[in-house]
C-alpha positions as CSV (number, residue, x, y, z in Angstrom):
1,M,-90.5,2.9,8.9
2,K,-89.0,1.3,12.1
3,D,-85.4,1.8,13.1
4,K,-83.3,-1.2,12.3
5,S,-82.3,-3.1,15.5
6,Q,-78.7,-2.5,16.5
7,R,-76.4,-4.4,18.9
8,Q,-73.4,-3.0,20.8
9,S,-71.3,-4.3,23.6
10,F,-69.4,-2.6,26.4
11,A,-66.7,-3.9,28.7
12,P,-65.1,-1.7,31.5
13,D,-61.4,-1.0,31.2
14,D,-60.9,-3.0,34.5
15,P,-62.8,-6.3,34.1
16,K,-62.9,-6.5,38.0
17,L,-65.4,-3.7,38.0
18,A,-67.9,-5.5,35.8
19,G,-69.7,-7.2,38.7
20,A,-70.3,-4.0,40.5
21,L,-71.2,-2.2,37.3
22,F,-73.7,-4.8,36.0
23,G,-75.1,-5.5,39.5
24,Q,-76.0,-8.7,41.2
25,Q,-77.8,-10.9,38.7
26,N,-77.4,-8.0,36.2
27,R,-79.9,-5.9,38.1
28,H,-78.2,-2.6,37.0
29,L,-78.2,-3.7,33.4
30,H,-81.9,-4.6,33.7
31,Q,-82.6,-1.2,35.2
32,I,-80.7,0.5,32.3
33,A,-82.8,-1.7,29.9
34,Q,-86.0,-0.5,31.5
35,L,-85.0,3.1,31.4
36,T,-83.8,3.1,27.8
37,G,-85.9,0.5,26.2
38,V,-83.1,-1.8,25.1
39,R,-82.6,-5.5,25.6
40,A,-79.6,-6.2,27.9
41,S,-77.5,-9.2,28.7
42,S,-73.9,-9.9,29.7
43,H,-71.2,-12.5,29.0
44,G,-68.4,-12.4,31.5
45,P,-67.2,-8.8,31.8
46,T,-69.0,-7.7,28.6
47,A,-72.5,-6.1,28.5
48,Q,-74.6,-6.3,25.3
49,F,-77.4,-4.0,24.3
50,E,-79.9,-4.5,21.5
51,G,-82.5,-2.1,20.3
52,S,-83.1,1.0,18.1
53,A,-80.0,3.1,17.4
54,P,-81.1,6.0,19.8
55,Q,-81.9,3.5,22.5
56,V,-78.6,1.7,22.2
57,T,-76.7,5.0,22.1
58,Q,-78.5,6.1,25.3
59,A,-77.8,2.8,27.1
60,M,-74.1,2.8,26.0
61,R,-73.6,6.4,27.1
62,L,-75.2,5.7,30.5
63,L,-73.2,2.6,31.2
64,E,-69.9,4.3,30.1
65,E,-70.6,7.2,32.5
66,L,-71.5,4.8,35.3
67,A,-68.3,2.9,34.7
68,T,-66.3,6.1,35.0
69,L,-67.9,6.9,38.3
70,L,-67.2,3.4,39.6
71,A,-63.6,3.6,38.5
72,K,-63.3,6.8,40.5
73,G,-64.6,5.1,43.7
74,F,-68.3,6.1,43.5
75,Q,-70.6,3.4,44.8
76,F,-73.9,4.0,43.1
77,R,-77.3,2.7,44.0
78,A,-80.5,2.1,42.0
79,P,-81.8,5.7,42.4
80,D,-78.4,7.0,41.1
81,I,-78.9,5.2,37.8
82,E,-82.2,6.8,37.3
83,Y,-80.8,10.3,38.2
84,A,-77.9,9.6,35.8
85,D,-80.3,8.7,33.0
86,R,-82.3,11.9,33.5
87,I,-79.2,14.0,33.4
88,L,-78.0,12.4,30.2
89,Q,-81.4,12.7,28.6
90,I,-81.3,16.5,29.2
91,D,-77.6,16.9,28.3
92,P,-76.1,13.9,26.5
93,A,-72.6,15.5,26.8
94,A,-72.8,15.8,30.6
95,R,-70.0,14.3,32.6
96,L,-71.5,12.5,35.6
97,A,-68.3,12.6,37.6
98,D,-68.4,16.5,37.5
99,I,-71.9,16.3,39.2
100,F,-72.0,13.1,41.4
101,L,-68.4,13.6,42.7
102,D,-68.9,17.2,43.7
103,T,-69.0,16.4,47.4
104,I,-70.6,19.2,49.5
105,A,-70.7,17.6,52.9
106,V,-71.0,14.3,54.7
107,S,-74.1,13.9,56.8
108,A,-74.2,12.8,60.5
109,R,-75.0,9.3,59.2
110,N,-71.9,9.3,56.9
111,K,-74.0,9.9,53.8
112,V,-72.1,11.8,51.1
113,I,-74.1,14.9,50.0
114,A,-73.6,15.8,46.3
115,P,-75.8,17.0,43.4
116,K,-78.0,14.5,41.7
117,S,-79.2,16.6,38.8
118,L,-78.1,19.4,36.4
119,A,-80.2,21.9,38.3
120,Q,-78.8,20.8,41.7
121,K,-75.3,21.2,40.3
122,S,-76.1,24.7,39.0
123,Y,-77.6,25.6,42.4
124,V,-74.6,24.5,44.4
125,D,-72.2,26.3,42.0
126,A,-74.4,29.5,42.3
127,I,-74.3,29.3,46.1
128,R,-70.5,29.1,46.0
129,T,-70.2,32.3,44.0
130,A,-73.3,34.6,44.3
131,D,-74.3,36.7,47.2
132,I,-78.0,35.9,46.9
133,V,-79.4,32.7,45.3
134,F,-83.1,31.9,44.7
135,G,-84.0,28.2,44.3
136,V,-87.5,27.9,42.9
137,G,-89.3,24.6,42.1
138,P,-91.4,21.7,43.4
139,A,-91.0,19.7,46.6
140,G,-88.4,17.0,46.7
141,T,-85.8,18.7,44.5
142,G,-83.3,19.2,47.3
143,K,-83.5,23.0,47.5
144,T,-83.5,23.4,51.2
145,Y,-81.4,20.4,52.0
146,L,-78.6,21.4,49.7
147,A,-78.7,25.0,51.0
148,M,-78.4,23.6,54.5
149,A,-75.4,21.4,53.5
150,M,-73.7,24.4,51.9
151,A,-74.4,26.5,55.0
152,V,-72.8,23.9,57.3
153,T,-69.8,23.7,54.9
154,F,-69.3,27.5,54.9
155,L,-69.5,27.5,58.7
156,Q,-67.0,24.6,59.1
157,K,-64.6,26.5,56.7
158,K,-65.1,29.7,58.8
159,E,-66.3,31.5,55.7
160,V,-69.2,32.7,57.8
161,S,-69.5,32.9,61.6
162,R,-73.1,31.8,62.0
163,I,-76.1,30.2,60.2
164,I,-79.6,31.7,60.3
165,L,-82.5,29.6,59.2
166,V,-85.7,31.4,58.6
167,R,-89.3,30.5,57.7
168,P,-92.5,32.5,57.4
169,A,-95.3,31.4,59.7
170,V,-98.2,32.0,57.3
171,E,-100.8,31.8,60.1
172,A,-99.1,34.3,62.4
173,G,-102.5,35.8,63.0
174,E,-105.5,34.6,64.9
175,K,-105.0,30.8,64.3
176,L,-101.7,30.9,66.2
177,G,-103.4,32.8,69.0
178,F,-105.3,29.7,70.0
179,L,-102.1,27.7,70.6
180,P,-100.5,27.6,74.1
181,G,-97.2,29.2,74.9
182,D,-95.2,32.3,73.8
183,L,-94.7,33.3,70.1
184,A,-91.5,31.1,69.8
185,E,-93.4,28.0,71.0
186,K,-96.3,28.8,68.7
187,V,-94.2,29.0,65.5
188,N,-92.0,26.1,66.4
189,P,-94.0,23.6,64.3
190,Y,-93.3,25.8,61.2
191,L,-89.5,25.6,62.0
192,R,-89.4,21.8,62.6
193,P,-88.4,20.9,59.0
194,L,-85.4,23.2,59.3
195,H,-84.4,21.5,62.6
196,D,-84.8,18.1,61.0
197,A,-82.6,18.9,58.0
198,L,-79.9,20.4,60.3
199,F,-79.8,17.4,62.6
200,D,-79.6,15.1,59.5
201,L,-76.5,16.9,58.4
202,M,-74.9,17.4,61.8
203,D,-74.6,15.3,65.0
204,F,-77.5,16.2,67.3
205,D,-75.4,17.2,70.3
206,R,-73.1,19.3,68.1
207,G,-76.0,21.0,66.4
208,Q,-77.9,21.7,69.6
209,A,-74.7,23.1,71.2
210,L,-74.3,25.5,68.2
211,I,-78.0,26.5,68.6
212,D,-77.5,27.1,72.3
213,H,-74.5,29.3,71.7
214,G,-76.3,31.3,69.0
215,V,-74.0,30.1,66.2
216,I,-77.0,28.5,64.5
217,E,-80.3,30.3,64.8
218,V,-83.7,28.9,63.7
219,A,-86.3,31.7,63.7
220,P,-89.6,32.8,62.2
221,L,-89.3,35.5,59.6
222,A,-90.9,38.1,61.8
223,F,-87.9,38.0,64.1
224,M,-85.7,39.4,61.3
225,R,-87.2,42.8,61.3
226,G,-84.9,45.6,62.3
227,R,-81.8,43.4,62.3
228,T,-78.6,43.6,60.1
229,L,-77.2,40.2,59.4
230,N,-73.4,40.4,59.0
231,D,-71.0,37.5,58.4
232,A,-73.9,35.0,58.2
233,F,-75.3,32.3,55.9
234,V,-79.0,33.0,55.8
235,I,-81.6,30.6,54.4
236,L,-85.2,31.7,53.9
237,D,-87.3,28.6,53.3
238,E,-90.9,28.4,52.0
239,A,-90.5,31.9,50.6
240,Q,-93.6,31.6,48.5
241,N,-95.5,32.3,51.7
242,T,-93.8,35.7,52.3
243,T,-95.7,38.9,51.4
244,P,-93.9,41.4,49.2
245,E,-93.2,43.6,52.2
246,Q,-91.7,40.6,54.1
247,M,-89.5,39.6,51.2
248,K,-88.2,43.2,50.8
249,M,-87.6,43.4,54.6
250,F,-85.7,40.1,54.5
251,L,-83.5,40.9,51.5
252,T,-82.5,44.3,53.0
253,R,-81.3,42.7,56.2
254,M,-78.2,41.5,54.4
255,G,-74.9,42.8,55.9
256,F,-71.3,42.6,55.0
257,G,-69.8,39.1,54.5
258,S,-73.2,37.5,54.3
259,R,-75.0,35.4,51.7
260,A,-78.6,34.3,51.4
261,V,-80.4,31.4,49.8
262,I,-84.1,31.8,49.3
263,T,-86.1,28.6,48.5
264,G,-89.7,28.2,47.5
265,D,-92.4,26.6,45.3
266,I,-94.7,29.1,43.6
267,T,-97.3,26.3,43.0
268,Q,-97.8,25.9,46.8
269,I,-98.7,29.4,48.1
270,D,-100.6,29.2,51.4
271,L,-101.2,33.0,51.8
272,P,-104.8,34.2,52.3
273,A,-106.7,34.7,49.1
274,G,-105.9,38.1,47.5
275,R,-102.4,38.4,49.1
276,A,-99.5,38.5,46.6
277,S,-96.5,36.3,47.1
278,G,-93.2,38.0,47.8
279,L,-91.3,35.3,46.0
280,V,-93.4,35.7,42.8
281,Q,-92.8,39.5,42.9
282,A,-89.1,39.0,43.6
283,I,-88.7,36.8,40.6
284,D,-90.1,39.6,38.4
285,I,-88.2,42.5,40.0
286,L,-84.8,41.0,40.7
287,D,-84.2,38.6,37.8
288,K,-81.6,40.9,36.1
289,V,-79.9,42.2,39.3
290,E,-76.2,41.6,39.4
291,G,-75.1,39.4,42.3
292,I,-78.5,37.6,42.5
293,H,-78.8,34.2,40.8
294,F,-82.0,32.3,40.1
295,V,-82.0,28.5,39.7
296,R,-85.2,26.9,38.6
297,F,-86.0,23.3,39.4
298,S,-88.6,21.0,37.8
299,D,-90.1,17.6,38.3
300,R,-87.0,16.2,36.5
301,D,-84.9,17.2,39.6
302,V,-87.1,15.4,42.2
303,V,-84.8,13.1,44.2
304,R,-87.3,11.6,46.6
305,H,-89.2,8.4,46.1
306,P,-90.0,8.0,42.4
307,I,-93.7,8.4,43.2
308,V,-93.1,12.1,44.2
309,Q,-92.0,12.9,40.6
310,A,-95.1,11.2,39.3
311,I,-97.2,13.2,41.7
312,V,-95.6,16.5,40.6
313,K,-96.2,15.7,36.9
314,A,-99.8,14.7,37.6
315,Y,-100.5,18.0,39.4
316,D,-98.7,20.0,36.7
317,A,-100.9,18.4,34.1
318,A,-104.1,19.0,36.1
319,E,-103.2,22.6,36.6
320,G,-102.3,23.2,33.0
321,R,-98.5,23.5,33.3
322,S,-96.1,21.8,30.9
323,P,-94.2,18.9,32.6
324,G,-90.7,20.1,33.4
325,A,-91.6,23.7,33.5
326,P,-90.4,25.8,36.5
C-alpha cells in the first residue's frame, strides 16, 4: 500500500532570507526536491513540499537546518546542500550549525575550512584532543587536507613549534635509482601533493619562508629514522604504503608536546605483492590503545566532485565491499 501524499509548508523566521534560502528561480528548492523525492514550489517567502510522509519530513528537516545556517551567516552553495542531506540521512537529529560552522581555518584564497560530514567533524574533534589520530578511508574524504588545516591552526596558535609532513616513497628501490638527482629530488614527486595542500591553505611566500626556516618540513618517511620529534604536528600521508616496520618506526618517533595524524586508504595499497601494510597492522594492534583515536571514512564522506563518490561506490561493489563500509 502506497503512503498517502502529504503537503507541508515552511517559511523562515526572517522573510528576507527566503530568496537566499530558496535560491534563484527556486534552484535550492529544486535540488532539495531531487535529493528527497518531493515536489517543491514556493509562494512568496513560503516553500511547499508534497510527497510521501518520510520524503516530506526529510525535505522539511533539511530546509529548516539550512535556514538556521543562513540566519547565522553561512552562505551555502549547491554542494553544501548535498552534504547536508547526507548528514541528516545518517543522523536526522544532527545540528548542521555544529558541523558547518566549526571553522578550522581560512585558506589563502579566503575559503573557510570546516567539516562537511559527520566523520569529518569526528576527525577534527579527535585531532583537537588525541595525541595520535588515524584517518582511514577512500580518496576525496578530506583526510589529508583537514589534517593540514589543523596543523596550520596549531602552529598559528603556537601550540606546536613546527609542522612535519611525511609520505612513504613506495618505489624507494631500483625504480627511483633511474631518476636524476639526489634522494630528495627523486622523492619530490611523492611529496608534491603535500606541498599543494600546504600552499592552498597558506600564502605561497609565507609557506615557502616557513619551509626555508625549517618550521615546516616536507620529507620522505625514510628521513624520520633515528629522530625524536618534540613539539611538532606530524602528518603521515598515504600510510597504507608503509611496511609494519616503517609504521612502528614512525610512531615511536613521537616526542613530548607532539601529536600525529596518520591518513590512508587500505583499498589502495601500492606495496609489492606479499608485503604487509603497516596501516592495516596498526589498525589491528592499536585500536584499543588509550590516546590513539581511529576515524573511519566512507564514500558518504567524499567531498570532491559528485562523480568521485559514484566511482568509490562502483569500485566497492566490484570488489565485494558494502557501500559505506570503511
